[in-house]
C-alpha positions as CSV (number, residue, x, y, z in Angstrom):
1,M,0.0,0.0,-0.1
2,N,1.3,3.5,-0.9
3,V,1.6,5.4,2.4
4,L,2.8,8.5,0.6
5,R,-0.2,9.1,-1.6
6,K,-3.6,7.4,-1.3
7,L,-6.9,8.2,-3.1
8,V,-9.0,10.5,-1.1
9,I,-12.3,8.5,-1.1
10,A,-15.2,9.1,1.3
11,R,-15.1,6.5,4.1
12,D,-18.0,4.2,4.9
13,I,-20.5,5.7,7.4
14,D,-21.1,2.2,8.9
15,E,-17.4,1.4,9.3
16,P,-17.0,-0.8,12.3
17,H,-14.7,0.3,15.3
18,R,-14.1,3.8,13.8
19,K,-12.1,5.5,16.5
20,T,-10.3,8.8,17.0
21,T,-6.8,8.5,15.4
22,P,-3.4,9.5,17.0
23,L,-3.1,12.3,14.4
24,E,-6.5,13.8,15.5
25,L,-5.4,13.6,19.2
26,L,-2.2,15.5,18.2
27,F,-4.2,18.0,16.3
28,D,-6.3,18.6,19.4
29,L,-3.3,19.4,21.5
30,T,-2.9,22.7,19.6
31,F,-6.4,23.7,20.8
32,V,-5.3,23.2,24.3
33,V,-3.2,26.3,23.8
34,A,-5.9,28.2,22.0
35,V,-8.6,27.5,24.5
36,A,-6.2,28.3,27.4
37,S,-5.4,31.6,25.9
38,V,-9.0,32.7,25.5
39,V,-9.9,31.5,29.0
40,R,-6.9,33.4,30.5
41,Q,-8.1,36.6,28.8
42,L,-11.6,36.3,30.0
43,T,-10.4,35.5,33.5
44,H,-8.1,38.7,33.6
45,A,-11.0,40.8,32.5
46,V,-13.3,39.6,35.3
47,E,-10.4,40.1,37.8
48,V,-10.0,43.9,36.8
49,G,-13.7,44.5,36.6
50,E,-14.0,44.5,32.8
51,A,-16.1,41.4,32.4
52,G,-18.8,43.2,30.2
53,D,-16.2,44.4,27.9
54,A,-14.7,40.9,27.4
55,I,-17.8,39.0,26.5
56,G,-17.8,40.1,22.9
57,P,-14.2,39.3,22.2
58,F,-14.5,36.0,24.0
59,L,-17.5,34.8,21.9
60,M,-15.8,36.0,18.7
61,V,-12.4,34.4,19.3
62,F,-13.9,31.2,20.7
63,F,-16.0,30.9,17.6
64,S,-12.9,31.0,15.4
65,I,-11.4,28.3,17.6
66,W,-14.4,26.1,17.7
67,W,-15.2,26.5,14.0
68,A,-11.6,25.6,13.0
69,W,-11.7,22.4,15.1
70,N,-15.2,21.7,13.9
71,Q,-14.4,21.9,10.1
72,F,-11.3,19.7,10.5
73,T,-13.3,17.1,12.6
74,W,-16.2,16.7,10.2
75,L,-14.1,16.5,7.1
76,A,-11.6,14.1,8.8
77,S,-14.6,11.9,9.7
78,A,-15.4,11.8,6.0
79,Y,-12.1,11.8,4.2
80,D,-9.2,10.8,6.6
81,T,-6.7,8.8,4.4
82,D,-3.8,9.2,6.8
83,D,-1.2,9.3,4.1
84,A,1.8,11.5,4.1
85,L,0.1,14.3,2.3
86,Y,-2.9,14.3,4.7
87,R,-0.6,14.3,7.7
88,L,1.4,17.3,6.2
89,F,-1.8,19.3,5.6
90,T,-2.8,18.6,9.1
91,M,0.4,19.9,10.3
92,L,-0.2,23.0,8.4
93,Q,-3.5,23.3,10.1
94,M,-1.9,22.9,13.5
95,G,0.5,25.8,12.7
96,G,-2.6,27.9,11.9
97,V,-4.1,27.1,15.3
98,L,-0.9,28.2,17.0
99,V,-0.8,31.5,15.1
100,L,-4.6,32.1,15.9
101,A,-3.8,31.3,19.7
102,A,-0.9,33.8,19.6
103,G,-3.2,36.5,18.3
104,V,-5.8,36.1,21.1
105,P,-4.4,38.7,23.5
106,M,-4.3,41.4,20.7
107,A,-8.1,40.6,19.8
108,F,-9.1,41.2,23.5
109,D,-6.9,44.1,24.2
110,S,-7.3,46.3,21.1
111,G,-9.8,44.4,18.8
112,N,-7.1,43.6,16.5
113,F,-7.9,40.3,14.8
114,A,-5.2,40.4,12.2
115,A,-3.2,37.4,13.7
116,V,-6.4,35.5,14.4
117,T,-7.4,35.9,10.8
118,I,-4.0,34.9,9.5
119,G,-4.0,31.9,11.6
120,Y,-7.4,31.1,10.3
121,L,-6.3,31.4,6.8
122,I,-3.4,29.1,7.3
123,L,-6.0,26.5,8.7
124,R,-8.3,27.0,5.7
125,L,-5.3,26.3,3.3
126,G,-4.8,22.9,4.9
127,L,-8.5,22.1,4.8
128,L,-8.9,23.2,1.2
129,A,-6.0,21.0,0.1
130,T,-7.8,17.9,1.4
131,L,-11.0,19.0,-0.4
132,L,-9.2,19.6,-3.6
133,R,-7.8,16.0,-3.3
134,A,-11.4,14.7,-2.7
135,I,-12.7,16.6,-5.7
136,K,-10.0,14.9,-7.9
137,D,-10.2,11.4,-6.4
138,D,-13.8,10.7,-5.4
139,P,-16.5,11.1,-8.1
140,E,-19.3,10.1,-5.7
141,T,-18.8,13.0,-3.4
142,R,-17.1,15.4,-5.9
143,A,-20.1,17.8,-5.9
144,T,-20.3,18.0,-2.2
145,A,-16.6,18.5,-1.8
146,R,-16.6,21.1,-4.5
147,R,-19.3,23.1,-2.8
148,Y,-17.4,23.0,0.5
149,A,-14.2,24.2,-1.3
150,I,-16.1,27.0,-3.1
151,G,-17.9,28.1,0.1
152,I,-15.0,28.0,2.4
153,S,-12.8,30.0,-0.1
154,I,-15.5,32.8,-0.6
155,V,-16.0,33.2,3.1
156,Q,-12.3,33.3,3.8
157,V,-11.9,36.1,1.3
158,G,-14.5,37.9,3.4
159,W,-12.5,37.4,6.6
160,L,-9.5,39.0,4.9
161,L,-11.5,41.9,3.6
162,R,-12.9,42.3,7.0
163,L,-9.5,43.5,8.3
164,L,-9.9,46.6,6.0
165,L,-13.1,47.7,7.4
166,P,-13.4,50.5,10.0
167,A,-13.7,49.3,13.6
168,E,-17.3,50.4,14.1
169,L,-18.3,47.7,11.5
170,G,-16.2,45.0,13.3
171,M,-19.1,43.3,15.2
172,L,-21.6,43.5,12.3
173,S,-19.2,42.2,9.8
174,F,-18.2,39.4,12.1
175,V,-21.9,38.3,12.5
176,F,-22.4,38.4,8.8
177,L,-19.4,36.2,8.3
178,V,-20.4,33.7,11.0
179,I,-23.7,33.3,9.2
180,A,-21.9,32.8,6.1
181,E,-19.7,30.1,7.7
182,L,-22.7,28.2,9.1
183,A,-24.5,28.4,5.7
184,V,-21.7,26.6,3.9
185,P,-22.5,23.1,5.1
186,L,-26.2,23.7,4.5
187,W,-25.5,24.6,0.9
188,A,-22.8,22.0,0.4
189,D,-25.0,19.1,1.8
190,R,-27.7,19.9,-0.7
191,A,-25.6,18.1,-3.2
192,A,-25.1,15.1,-0.9
193,V,-24.7,14.9,2.9
194,L,-21.1,14.6,4.0
195,S,-20.3,11.0,4.8
196,W,-19.3,11.5,8.4
197,H,-19.4,8.6,10.9
198,P,-21.8,9.1,13.9
199,H,-19.8,7.1,16.4
200,H,-16.5,8.8,15.3
201,I,-18.1,12.2,15.6
202,A,-19.6,11.6,19.1
203,E,-16.2,10.4,20.3
204,R,-14.4,13.4,18.8
205,Y,-16.9,15.7,20.5
206,G,-16.5,13.9,23.7
207,K,-12.7,14.3,23.6
208,F,-13.1,18.1,22.9
209,T,-15.4,18.3,25.8
210,I,-12.7,16.8,28.1
211,L,-10.1,19.2,26.5
212,V,-12.2,22.2,27.3
213,L,-13.0,20.8,31.0
214,G,-9.2,20.4,31.3
215,E,-8.9,24.0,31.1
216,S,-11.1,24.3,34.3
217,V,-8.6,21.9,36.0
218,L,-5.7,24.0,34.8
219,S,-7.3,27.2,36.0
220,V,-7.8,25.7,39.5
221,T,-4.2,24.6,39.6
222,I,-2.9,28.0,38.6
223,A,-5.1,29.8,41.0
224,V,-4.2,27.5,43.9
225,Q,-0.4,27.8,43.1
226,E,-0.6,31.6,43.3
227,A,-2.8,31.6,46.4
228,L,-0.5,29.1,48.3
229,Q,2.1,32.0,48.4
230,D,-0.1,33.4,51.0
231,G,-0.3,30.1,52.9
232,L,-2.8,27.2,53.0
233,S,-6.2,28.0,54.4
234,S,-9.5,26.2,54.8
235,S,-11.3,28.5,52.3
236,L,-8.6,27.7,49.7
237,V,-9.1,23.9,50.2
238,I,-12.8,24.3,50.0
239,A,-12.6,26.4,46.8
240,S,-10.2,24.0,45.0
241,V,-12.2,20.9,46.0
242,T,-15.3,22.6,44.9
243,G,-13.8,23.3,41.5
244,L,-12.7,19.7,41.0
245,V,-16.1,18.3,42.1
246,L,-17.9,20.7,39.7
247,V,-15.8,19.7,36.7
248,F,-16.4,16.0,37.5
249,A,-20.2,16.5,37.7
250,L,-20.3,18.4,34.5
251,W,-18.2,15.6,32.9
252,W,-20.5,13.0,34.1
253,L,-23.7,14.9,32.9
254,Y,-22.2,15.4,29.4
255,F,-21.4,11.6,29.0
256,S,-24.6,10.5,30.4
257,V,-26.3,11.0,27.0
258,P,-25.7,8.4,24.3
259,A,-25.0,11.0,21.6
260,A,-23.7,8.4,19.0
261,E,-27.0,6.5,19.0
262,G,-28.8,9.8,18.4
263,L,-26.6,10.9,15.5
264,E,-26.9,7.4,14.0
265,K,-30.7,7.2,14.2
266,K,-31.4,11.0,13.4
267,R,-28.7,11.8,11.1
268,E,-30.7,14.6,9.5
269,R,-30.6,16.6,12.7
270,Y,-26.8,16.7,12.9
271,L,-26.4,20.4,12.1
272,F,-28.6,21.4,15.1
273,W,-26.5,19.2,17.4
274,N,-23.3,20.3,15.9
275,Y,-24.0,24.2,15.9
276,G,-25.4,24.0,19.4
277,H,-22.2,22.8,20.7
278,Y,-20.5,26.2,20.0
279,F,-22.6,27.6,22.9
280,L,-22.1,24.5,25.1
281,Y,-18.3,24.6,24.6
282,A,-18.2,28.4,25.2
283,A,-20.0,27.9,28.4
284,L,-17.8,25.1,29.5
285,A,-14.8,27.3,28.8
286,A,-16.2,30.1,30.8
287,V,-16.7,27.7,33.8
288,G,-12.9,27.6,34.0
289,T,-12.9,31.3,34.4
290,G,-15.6,31.1,37.0
291,I,-13.7,28.4,39.0
292,E,-10.3,30.3,38.8
293,I,-12.1,33.5,40.0
294,A,-13.7,31.8,42.9
295,V,-10.4,30.4,44.0
296,R,-8.6,33.8,43.6
297,S,-11.3,35.5,45.7
298,V,-9.9,33.6,48.7
299,T,-6.7,35.7,48.7
300,D,-7.0,38.5,46.2
301,D,-9.2,41.6,46.3
302,L,-10.8,41.5,43.0
303,E,-12.1,44.6,41.3
304,S,-15.4,43.0,40.2
305,S,-18.4,43.0,42.6
306,E,-19.4,39.9,44.4
307,L,-22.4,39.7,42.2
308,I,-20.3,39.7,39.0
309,V,-17.8,37.2,40.5
310,G,-20.7,34.8,41.4
311,Y,-22.2,35.1,38.0
312,S,-18.8,34.4,36.4
313,L,-19.5,30.8,37.6
314,A,-23.2,30.6,38.0
315,L,-24.2,31.8,34.5
316,P,-22.0,29.3,32.4
317,V,-22.9,26.4,34.7
318,A,-26.6,27.1,34.3
319,L,-26.2,27.4,30.5
320,V,-24.3,24.1,30.4
321,I,-27.1,22.4,32.3
322,L,-29.8,23.8,30.0
323,L,-27.8,23.2,26.8
324,L,-27.1,19.6,27.6
325,W,-30.9,18.9,27.6
326,F,-31.7,21.2,24.7
327,L,-29.2,19.8,22.4
328,H,-29.9,16.1,23.1
329,A,-33.7,16.2,23.4
330,P,-34.2,16.1,19.6
331,M,-31.6,13.4,19.2
332,V,-32.6,10.7,21.6
333,E,-35.9,9.3,22.9
334,T,-35.2,10.0,26.5
335,V,-32.6,12.5,27.8
336,S,-30.9,11.1,30.9
337,I,-31.2,14.5,32.5
338,P,-34.8,15.2,33.3
339,R,-36.2,18.4,31.7
340,S,-37.8,19.6,34.9
341,A,-34.9,19.0,37.1
342,S,-32.6,20.8,34.5
343,A,-34.9,23.9,34.6
344,I,-35.2,23.9,38.3
345,A,-31.4,23.5,38.8
346,A,-30.6,26.2,36.4
347,V,-33.1,28.7,38.1
348,I,-31.6,28.0,41.5
349,I,-28.1,28.5,40.2
350,L,-29.0,31.7,38.5
351,A,-30.4,33.0,41.8
352,L,-27.4,32.0,44.0
353,P,-25.1,34.9,43.2
354,F,-27.6,37.2,45.0
355,A,-26.8,35.4,48.3
356,A,-23.0,36.4,48.0
357,P,-23.3,39.1,50.6
358,L,-24.4,36.4,53.1
359,V,-22.3,33.4,52.2
360,G,-19.4,35.0,50.2
361,T,-18.2,34.0,46.8
362,I,-16.8,30.7,48.0
363,G,-20.2,30.0,49.5
364,V,-21.8,30.7,46.0
365,A,-19.4,28.4,44.3
366,V,-20.1,25.6,46.9
367,A,-23.9,26.1,46.5
368,V,-23.6,26.0,42.6
369,T,-21.6,22.8,42.9
370,V,-24.1,21.2,45.3
371,V,-27.1,22.0,43.0
372,T,-25.1,20.6,40.0
373,V,-24.3,17.4,41.9
374,G,-27.9,17.1,42.9
375,L,-28.9,17.2,39.3
376,L,-26.4,14.6,38.6
377,V,-27.9,12.3,41.3
378,V,-31.4,12.9,39.8
379,A,-30.1,11.9,36.4
380,V,-28.3,8.9,37.5
381,L,-31.4,7.6,39.5
382,A,-33.6,8.2,36.5
383,A,-31.3,6.4,34.2
384,N,-31.2,3.5,36.6
385,R,-34.9,3.4,36.9
386,R,-35.4,3.2,33.1
387,A,-32.8,0.4,32.9
388,V,-34.6,-1.6,35.5
389,D,-38.0,-1.1,33.8
390,M,-36.4,-2.3,30.5
391,M,-35.1,-5.4,32.1
392,S,-38.3,-6.2,33.9
């Protein structure tokens, strides 16, 4: 078999034992840097009392990170040949991610998206190279691959032209181009739906979920390291343990839903599930900021109010809980997380920051975690009850 150059042919959507490849895992490592960079900027903004100013840049930069990973993942699920050319083009995309990550501070500080856009361009070149190979090699998916290549190229030109626009058109042009990005798969799949593998996609999304949650663990570690300079305290121990328990509970809740089965049985709804994960991943990333801020509040005098500090954790956690149900309800017959319990938990969590004057920011963090763990217990018991009923 020629390992230097293989034909880029769409893979079988029913291929057994389709798993994440070592190359995909290596590719994901570059996103550790990118996600860490955007979380770090958001955390700093909350610390200095500029949380409101940072929300826009956070959502904008995080979209570029998520969409870059998203496009690689779905096309890899369809066309991964793992020959030498494919690996080299993947390395090119990894370089683009690192350039994008390097430009994150400038995007937050001055609204300068030049480096982010250049990194995005490098990513697109690697992606387009694989699509051009598919157009040449695979007659059955040629029309779909051609539409993807055309759409991606046109939108990429738009991103480059956006750098020439005045600053006051920055947000409007960004929203327009995001809509254009999201429209490309809709248009391309009208020729024929991309031949992605449901179990492979579910596994890839699960691994990216772990990657994003890993940033929360890193945030706790960094905050504790700095806080230990002032000595160990009971509040610091409580805050760090709370962060770990919260991350573990969110991980458990995410993986309690059989996403692969939903994608396999309701393949036509994949874009809803796919696009909705942007908001879920952004919320999970923001949880890292909320946890780190809670830990820092033990030893540091933060410029943000107790209410803002409380909501830096409560808001993203509530969003994660609601989105977990919302994204999976159309995909599976029964979501393991009951709808009513999710709604009640989210409402309670969103109300908790108002108790900060009484229990402090650590008390709010502990309460948010307790409610989340309570929801997890309800979900586990409900799943166990259904399993028993099926067996009886």
